C-alpha positions in Angstrom: -7.5 28.2 -15.6 -6.4 25.3 -13.3 -8.7 23.3 -11.1 -7.5 22.7 -7.6 -8.9 20.3 -4.8 -7.9 21.3 -1.3 -8.5 18.8 1.5 -8.3 19.9 5.3 -8.6 17.2 8.1 -10.4 17.6 11.2 -7.5 19.2 13.0 -7.3 21.8 10.5 -10.7 23.0 11.2 -10.9 22.4 14.7 -11.5 26.0 15.9 -12.5 29.4 14.4 -9.0 30.4 13.9 -8.1 27.4 12.1 -11.4 27.6 10.0 -10.4 31.2 8.9 -6.9 29.9 8.0 -8.1 27.1 5.8 -10.5 29.5 4.2 -7.7 31.9 3.5 -5.9 29.0 1.7 -8.6 28.6 -0.6 -9.2 32.3 -1.3 -5.6 32.8 -2.1 -5.7 29.9 -4.8 -8.8 31.3 -6.2 -7.3 34.9 -6.3 -4.2 33.4 -8.2 -6.5 32.4 -11.0 -7.6 29.0 -10.0 -10.9 27.2 -9.5 -11.1 25.8 -6.0 -13.0 22.8 -4.2 -12.5 22.3 -0.8 -13.2 19.0 1.0 -13.5 19.2 4.6 -13.6 16.6 7.4 -15.5 16.9 10.8 -14.0 19.3 13.2 -11.3 18.2 15.6 -12.6 15.3 17.8 -16.3 15.7 16.5 -16.4 12.2 15.2 -15.1 10.5 18.2 -17.5 12.4 20.5 -20.6 11.4 18.3 -19.4 8.0 18.5 -19.0 8.0 22.2 -22.3 9.5 22.7 -24.0 6.8 20.4 -22.2 4.0 22.7 -23.6 5.6 25.9 -27.2 5.2 24.4 -26.7 1.4 23.3 -23.7 -0.9 22.9 -24.5 -1.9 19.3 -25.9 1.2 17.5 -27.5 0.4 14.0 -25.0 1.2 11.3 -27.6 3.2 9.4 -28.2 5.5 12.2 -24.4 5.7 13.0 -24.1 6.8 9.4 -26.8 9.5 9.9 -25.3 10.7 13.0 -21.6 10.9 11.8 -22.4 12.8 8.7 -23.5 15.6 10.7 -20.2 16.4 11.9 -19.0 17.3 8.2 -22.1 19.1 7.5 -21.5 21.5 10.5 -17.6 22.1 9.5 -18.6 22.7 5.7 -21.0 25.4 6.7 -18.6 27.2 8.9 -16.0 27.0 6.3 -18.1 28.6 3.4 -19.0 31.1 6.1 -15.4 32.0 6.5 -14.8 32.1 2.9 -17.5 34.5 2.4 -16.2 36.5 5.1 -13.2 37.0 3.4 -15.0 38.5 0.5 -15.1 35.5 -2.0 -18.6 33.7 -2.9 -18.6 30.0 -1.6 -21.1 27.3 -1.5 -21.1 24.5 1.0 -22.4 20.8 -0.3 -23.3 17.7 1.6 -22.3 14.4 -0.3 -26.0 14.3 -1.1 -26.1 17.8 -2.6 -22.8 16.8 -4.6 -24.2 13.7 -6.0 -21.8 11.1 -4.5 -23.8 8.0 -4.9 -22.4 4.8 -3.1 -23.6 1.1 -2.2 -25.4 0.4 0.9 -22.7 -0.8 2.9 -23.2 1.5 6.0 -19.8 2.8 7.8 -17.7 1.6 5.0 -19.5 2.6 1.8 -18.0 2.2 -1.7 -18.5 5.1 -4.1 -20.4 4.0 -7.3 -20.9 7.5 -9.0 -20.1 11.0 -8.9 -22.6 13.6 -10.5 -20.5 16.9 -11.1 -23.0 19.1 -12.7 -23.8 21.2 -9.4 -19.9 21.5 -8.7 -19.1 22.6 -12.3 -22.1 25.1 -12.3 -20.9 26.7 -8.9 -17.2 26.7 -10.1 -18.3 28.4 -13.5 -20.1 30.9 -11.4 -17.1 32.0 -9.7 -17.8 30.1 -6.1 -15.6 28.1 -4.2 -17.2 24.8 -3.5 -16.9 23.5 0.0 -17.7 19.8 -0.2 -18.5 17.5 3.0 -15.9 14.6 2.9 -16.4 11.3 4.0 -20.1 10.7 3.2 -22.5 9.8 0.2 -25.9 8.6 -0.4 -27.1 5.2 -1.7 -30.1 4.5 -4.2 -32.7 4.7 -1.7 -31.6 8.2 -0.4 -29.9 6.8 2.9 -26.8 8.6 4.2 -23.7 6.4 3.9 -20.2 7.1 5.1 -16.9 5.9 3.5 -15.2 4.7 6.6 -11.4 5.1 7.6 -9.9 7.8 5.3 -13.1 8.6 3.9 -12.1 12.4 3.5 -9.1 11.7 1.6 -10.9 9.3 -0.7 -13.4 11.8 -1.4 -10.9 14.6 -2.3 -9.3 12.1 -4.7 -12.3 10.7 -6.2 -13.4 14.4 -6.9 -10.0 15.3 -8.2 -10.3 12.3 -10.4 -13.8 13.0 -11.7 -13.2 16.7 -12.0 -9.8 16.2 -14.0 -8.4 18.6 -11.1 -4.7 19.6 -12.0 -3.6 18.7 -8.4 -5.2 17.5 -5.0 -3.8 19.2 -2.0 -4.1 17.4 1.3 -3.5 19.6 4.2 -2.1 17.9 7.4 -0.7 18.5 10.8 2.9 17.5 9.3 4.9 19.3 6.5 5.1 16.5 4.1 6.0 12.6 4.0 9.3 11.7 5.7 12.1 9.0 5.1 10.7 7.5 8.3 9.0 8.6 11.4 10.9 11.6 12.7 9.6 11.1 16.4 11.7 7.9 16.2 14.7 9.0 13.9 15.6 12.6 14.4 17.6 12.6 11.4 14.5 11.5 9.2 13.9 14.1 5.8 11.1 15.2 4.5 10.6 14.2 0.8 9.9 16.5 -2.1 8.6 13.7 -4.3 7.2 10.0 -4.4 5.8 7.8 -6.8 2.4 6.3 -6.2 3.8 2.7 -5.7 6.2 3.8 -3.1 3.5 5.7 -1.3 1.2 2.6 -1.4 3.8 0.3 0.1 5.0 2.9 2.8 1.2 3.4 3.6 0.6 -0.4 4.0 3.5 -0.5 6.2 1.8 2.2 8.6 4.1 5.2 7.1 2.8 8.4 5.7 -0.4 10.4 6.6 -2.8 9.1 4.2 -5.2 6.1 3.8 -4.1 3.6 1.1 -7.7 3.8 -0.6 -6.9 7.5 -1.6 -3.6 6.5 -2.9 -5.4 3.6 -4.8 -7.8 6.3 -6.4 -5.0 8.7 -7.3 -2.9 6.0 -9.1 -5.8 4.7 -11.1 -6.7 8.2 -12.3 -3.1 9.7 -12.3 -4.3 12.3 -9.8 -1.3 14.3 -8.5 -1.4 14.5 -4.8 0.3 17.4 -2.8 0.7 16.6 1.1 1.0 20.1 2.5 1.3 21.6 6.1 -1.8 23.2 7.3 0.0 25.7 9.5 2.9 26.6 7.6 3.8 27.7 4.0 6.1 24.6 3.3 5.8 23.1 -0.3 5.1 19.5 1.1 5.6 16.3 -0.9 4.5 15.7 -4.4 2.9 12.0 -5.0 2.8 11.6 -8.9 4.0 9.4 -11.5 7.7 8.8 -12.1 8.9 10.2 -15.2 10.5 7.8 -17.9 14.1 9.3 -17.3 13.7 10.1 -13.7 16.6 9.3 -11.6 15.4 8.0 -8.2 17.2 6.9 -5.1 17.6 3.0 -4.6 15.5 3.6 -1.2 13.2 6.4 -0.5 11.9 5.5 2.9 12.0 3.2 5.9 8.7 2.0 7.7 8.3 0.4 11.3 5.1 -1.9 11.8 5.7 -2.5 15.6 3.0 -5.0 16.5 3.0 -8.0 14.1 2.4 -11.4 14.7 3.4 -14.6 12.9 1.6 -17.6 12.0 3.7 -20.7 10.8 2.1 -23.8 9.1 4.5 -26.7 9.2 4.4 -30.1 7.8 2.0 -29.4 5.1 1.5 -31.9 2.1 3.4 -30.1 -1.0 0.6 -30.3 -3.5 -2.0 -28.2 -5.3 -4.8 -26.4 -3.0 -2.7 -26.0 0.2 -2.5 -22.2 -0.2 -6.1 -22.0 -1.6 -7.4 -23.6 1.9 -5.3 -21.3 3.8 -6.4 -17.9 2.0 -10.0 -19.0 1.7 -10.0 -19.4 5.3 -8.6 -16.1 6.0 -10.7 -14.2 3.5 -13.8 -15.3 5.2 -12.7 -13.4 8.3 -11.5 -10.5 6.1 -8.3 -10.6 7.9 -5.4 -8.8 5.8 -2.3 -11.1 5.7 1.4 -9.7 5.0 4.6 -11.3 4.2 3.2 -14.5 3.2 6.2 -16.9 2.7 6.5 -20.3 1.2 10.0 -21.7 0.6 10.9 -24.6 -1.8 9.7 -27.9 -0.3 11.8 -30.2 1.1 10.9 -34.2 1.1 7.4 -33.3 -0.1 6.9 -31.2 2.9 6.0 -27.5 2.7 5.9 -24.8 5.2 4.0 -21.5 4.8 4.4 -18.5 7.2 2.6 -15.2 7.3 2.1 -12.1 9.3 -1.0 -10.5 10.8 -1.6 -7.5 13.0 -1.5 -8.8 16.3 -5.0 -7.9 17.2 -5.9 -10.2 14.5 -3.9 -13.2 15.9 -6.8 -15.0 17.5 -8.8 -15.0 14.5 -6.0 -16.0 12.2 -5.0 -19.1 14.3 -8.6 -20.3 14.0 -8.5 -19.9 10.4 -5.4 -21.5 10.0 -6.4 -24.4 12.4 -9.4 -24.9 10.1 -7.2 -25.0 6.8 -5.0 -27.6 8.5 -8.0 -29.6 9.4 -9.1 -29.5 5.6 -5.9 -30.8 4.4 -5.6 -33.4 7.0 -1.8 -32.3 7.8 0.0 -29.8 9.3 0.8 -27.7 12.4 -0.2 -24.5 13.4 2.6 -22.4 15.3 2.9 -18.6 16.3 4.9 -16.1 17.7 4.4 -12.2 18.9 7.6 -10.6 20.1 8.3 -9.3 16.4 8.2 -6.3 14.4 8.8 -5.7 10.7 11.2 -3.2 9.2 10.8 -2.3 5.5 12.7 -0.1 2.9 10.8 1.0 0.0 12.2 2.5 -3.3 11.5 2.6 -6.9 15.2 2.6 -7.6 15.2 -1.2 -6.5 14.2 -1.9 -10.0 17.6 -0.9 -11.5 20.2 -1.1 -8.5 22.0 -4.2 -7.2 23.0 -4.5 -3.6 20.1 -3.0 -1.9 19.2 -6.4 0.0 23.0 -6.8 1.0 23.2 -3.1 2.2 20.1 -3.5 4.4 21.2 -7.1 5.8 24.6 -5.4 6.5 23.2 -2.5 8.2 21.2 -4.8 10.7 24.2 -7.3 11.4 26.3 -4.4 12.1 24.2 -3.6 15.2 23.8 -7.3 15.9 20.5 -7.5 15.0 19.2 -10.8 13.6 16.7 -11.3 10.9 14.0 -13.9 11.2 12.1 -13.6 8.0 12.7 -11.9 4.6 10.3 -11.1 1.9 10.6 -8.8 -1.0 8.5 -7.0 -3.8 9.9 -5.3 -7.0 10.3 -2.0 -4.7 10.3 -3.3 -1.3 12.3 -5.4 1.2 10.7 -6.3 4.5 12.2 -8.2 7.3 11.2 -9.5 10.7 13.1 -8.7 13.7 12.8 -8.9 17.7 10.3 -6.5 18.9 12.8 -5.2 21.5 15.4 -4.4 18.6 13.0 -2.3 16.4 13.9 1.1 17.0 17.7 0.1 16.8 17.0 -1.7 13.5 14.8 1.4 12.2 17.9 3.7 13.1 20.5 1.1 11.3 18.6 1.0 8.1 17.9 4.6 7.7 21.5 5.5 8.7 22.6 2.4 6.4 20.8 4.1 3.2 22.0 7.7 4.2 18.5 8.7 4.0 19.2 11.8 6.0 21.1 13.3 2.8 19.0 14.9 -0.1 19.0 12.7 -3.0 18.5 15.6 -5.8 16.6 18.8 -6.4 13.3 18.0 -7.5 11.3 19.6 -10.5 9.3 22.4 -9.4 5.9 21.7 -8.4 3.1 23.5 -10.6 -0.5 23.3 -10.9 -0.5 23.2 -14.6 0.1 19.9 -16.1 -0.3 18.3 -19.5 -3.6 16.3 -19.6 -3.1 12.7 -20.8 -5.9 13.1 -23.0 -5.5 16.6 -24.6 -3.8 15.0 -27.7 -6.8 13.0 -28.3 -9.0 16.0 -28.7 -11.6 14.6 -26.3 -14.0 17.0 -24.9 -14.2 17.6 -20.9 -17.4 16.0 -20.9 -16.7 12.8 -22.6 -13.5 12.7 -20.6 -15.5 13.1 -17.3 -18.1 10.5 -18.5 -15.1 7.9 -19.0 -13.9 8.5 -15.3 -17.5 8.3 -14.0 -18.0 5.2 -15.9 -15.3 3.3 -14.1 -16.1 4.5 -10.5 -18.7 1.8 -10.4 -15.8 -0.7 -9.8 -13.4 1.7 -8.7 -12.9 0.0 -5.3 -13.6 -3.5 -6.3 -10.6 -6.0 -6.4 -8.4 -4.8 -9.2 -5.9 -6.9 -10.7 -4.3 -4.9 -13.7 -2.0 -7.3 -15.0 -0.5 -10.9 -14.8 2.9 -11.3 -15.6 4.8 -14.4 -16.8 8.5 -14.5 -16.3 10.5 -17.5 -17.5 13.8 -16.0 -17.7 15.0 -16.5 -14.2 16.5 -19.1 -12.2 16.0 -20.0 -8.4 18.9 -20.3 -6.0 18.7 -21.9 -2.6 21.2 -21.7 0.3 20.1 -24.4 2.9 21.1 -24.8 6.4 22.8 -21.4 7.2 23.6 -20.5 10.8 20.9 -18.4 12.0 22.9 -15.3 13.3 23.1 -11.7 12.4 25.5 -11.2 9.3 24.6 -14.4 7.3 22.1 -12.9 4.8 24.3 -9.8 4.6 27.2 -11.9 3.3 25.1 -14.0 1.0 23.7 -11.0 -0.8 26.8 -9.0 -0.7 28.5 -11.9 -2.6 25.8 -12.0 -5.0 26.0 -7.9 -5.5 29.7 -7.9 -6.0 28.9 -9.9 -9.0 26.5 -7.4 -10.3 23.6 -9.9 -10.2 20.1 -8.4 -10.0 18.2 -10.3 -7.5 14.4 -10.4 -7.6 12.1 -12.5 -5.1 14.0 -13.2 -1.8 12.4 -15.3 0.8 13.7 -16.6 4.1 11.3 -18.4 6.1 11.2 -18.5 10.0 14.1 -20.7 11.3 13.8 -23.9 13.0 16.4 -24.5 15.4 19.6 -22.6 15.0 19.5 -23.0 11.0 17.6 -21.0 8.2 17.1 -21.3 4.5 17.5 -18.6 1.9 15.8 -18.9 -1.4 16.1 -16.1 -4.3 15.8 -15.7 -7.9 18.2 -14.3 -10.3 18.3 -13.7 -14.2 18.7 -17.1 -15.8 22.0 -15.5 -17.6 23.5 -14.6 -14.3 23.0 -18.1 -12.5 26.4 -19.6 -13.5 28.1 -16.7 -12.0 25.8 -16.3 -8.9 26.5 -20.2 -8.3 30.5 -19.3 -8.3 30.1 -16.5 -6.2 28.3 -18.4 -3.4 30.3 -21.5 -3.5 33.4 -19.6 -2.7 31.5 -18.1 0.3 29.7 -21.2 1.7 32.8 -23.4 1.6 33.5 -21.9 4.6 30.2 -22.8 6.3 30.0 -26.6 7.3 27.0 -28.2 6.6 25.4 -25.4 4.1 24.3 -26.5 1.0 23.5 -24.4 -2.5 21.1 -25.7 -4.7 19.3 -24.6 -7.6 16.7 -24.8 -10.4 17.9 -23.4 -14.0 14.3 -23.5 -15.3 11.6 -22.1 -13.5 8.5 -20.0 -14.2 7.4 -17.0 -12.0 3.8 -15.6 -12.1 3.0 -12.1 -10.7 -0.5 -10.8 -9.9 0.0 -7.1 -10.1 -2.7 -4.5 -8.7 -3.4 -2.0 -6.2 -4.2 -2.6 -2.7 -3.6 -6.5 -3.0 -2.8 -7.0 0.7 -6.0 -5.2 1.8 -8.3 -6.8 -0.7 -8.2 -10.1 1.1 -10.0 -12.1 -1.9 -7.0 -11.5 -4.1 -5.0 -14.2 -2.7 -7.9 -16.5 -2.4 -8.9 -16.2 -6.0 -5.5 -16.6 -7.3 -4.5 -19.7 -5.4 -8.0 -21.4 -6.0 -7.5 -20.7 -9.6 -4.0 -22.3 -9.4 -5.4 -25.3 -7.4 -8.3 -25.9 -9.9 -5.7 -25.9 -12.7 -3.6 -28.6 -10.9 -0.7 -26.5 -10.5 1.6 -26.8 -7.5 3.1 -23.5 -5.9 6.8 -23.9 -5.1 7.2 -20.4 -3.7 5.1 -17.5 -2.6 6.0 -14.0 -1.9 3.6 -10.9 -1.5 3.3 -7.1 -1.2 0.8 -4.6 -1.5 1.1 -4.2 -5.2 2.4 -7.8 -6.3 2.0 -11.4 -5.5 4.4 -13.7 -6.9 4.5 -17.5 -7.1 7.2 -20.0 -8.7 5.6 -22.9 -10.5 7.3 -25.6 -12.4 7.8 -24.5 -16.1 5.5 -27.4 -17.4 2.7 -25.5 -15.7 3.6 -22.2 -16.3 1.2 -21.8 -19.7 -1.9 -23.3 -17.8 -1.4 -21.5 -14.6 -1.0 -18.2 -16.8 -4.2 -18.8 -18.4 -6.1 -19.7 -15.5 -5.1 -16.3 -13.6 -5.8 -14.4 -16.8 -9.2 -15.9 -16.9 -9.8 -15.8 -13.1 -9.0 -11.8 -13.0 -10.9 -11.0 -16.5 -7.8 -10.1 -18.3 -7.9 -12.4 -21.0 -8.2 -10.9 -24.3 
């Protein structure tokens, strides 16, 4: 017998008709031979109505009382859904977060789960009941009601699926799955049948998809299969699950657009240890998530760092940047606002050459200039003028033929091999193992620190800042079959830009030959390289949203006296380039800082 968790959002239970439809889903699943746990959000706009009512009483309602108030929305909806299930002829029980046993810390309005007791749910399931659980809420050690913040019901559903070892967690939404891009902007956008956790994390962090990143983090940590399904039709939806070892995947799975980014550039910085630590500590103090952090190779002992933030955070970010510059005793702070970010995401980038070249060519063919570039192992992001954002999105989507089906997916079933089955571990022992780790589930989690000493760095300086230049550079490299890893293009000054990237050391010579043939046609352009370099990557989940990761990383490197030559960031990786002589102590410092030293 499989165990299924089904989560229904507010729009899916907004009125009596939709409540009955959600109940019918659960009843059908139970009658097919499954145990079912439903996780329910507050109905429709109930949460917004309660927030507005509280604001009418006072401008600054106490957070504890807000949690007490907002939790009533889910209490109402679970009772109604349980009634509907019983009206359809199946036994059901509604449970609040307290009744379930979801224990949290005391951070009102954005609490974190510490433990989940499962005895009551297990007992109800064994009695043949459908459990209707309130999403978004829990209780702290003093029996105060708490709420989990944005995306809280998704988080509840995924956490319950993890601790109950569910076979699948179905997330019912008002769309029929995850698309290659926003179908409201690109009519040819295609629903994906399957996507990996890392791809979904990157897309979610970029504003794509219909789930909050916290729930994807939970799912990846505990290998919970998530199935995004339409609430109002019978579509199969999109499965978010681990990649199989031999699975054939496309170069690019999706394209995301972030419309309202702002850029902050720190220029004329001293090229010495501690510069990035000063910046990240000031940003972390204000809990500002920063993205596209770029530091290119310094020139003349002068470094430059650029990063993007949500436009609403620009004023705070500028204050923090100015404080960092003052603490360093040097530097200038500049900013820009008329920008948008276009990103391609795909697990296939790990094994395919030419992804960057194709992306940049797609943009240059439409006359769209690139202002900044940053990459991760499975993502390439660029900044473009905001008034060209939709044209850029369409160009990249068409450039990778994302309107066409890649391959027939494997069938989606609820039966799966349990990773622990071969180890002869009892259900209670397995459940306890998951519960024991819940206390730190949402803490800063760095799973690995990688050291790569087999790459070389190439820099192309003083290239003309106009459409097509980056496309030509990376097309030349791709034609030679050279894999490119980290790519950095900082915002240009004047009419020129610099490009830096890393390649396997064994491909350096052929890469330089390819570039020299190209750049001989560009007066004033210079190609330089560093054959021996060390790249350190901090790997984890939610690194962009956990603002303290960068602070800890760069403080550790500064304390070890390690100077950072290049920086590149994403949702799942922060990479830095350092001198080979500093590689060992830098690696040791990061392992120690993140508690990974054996």
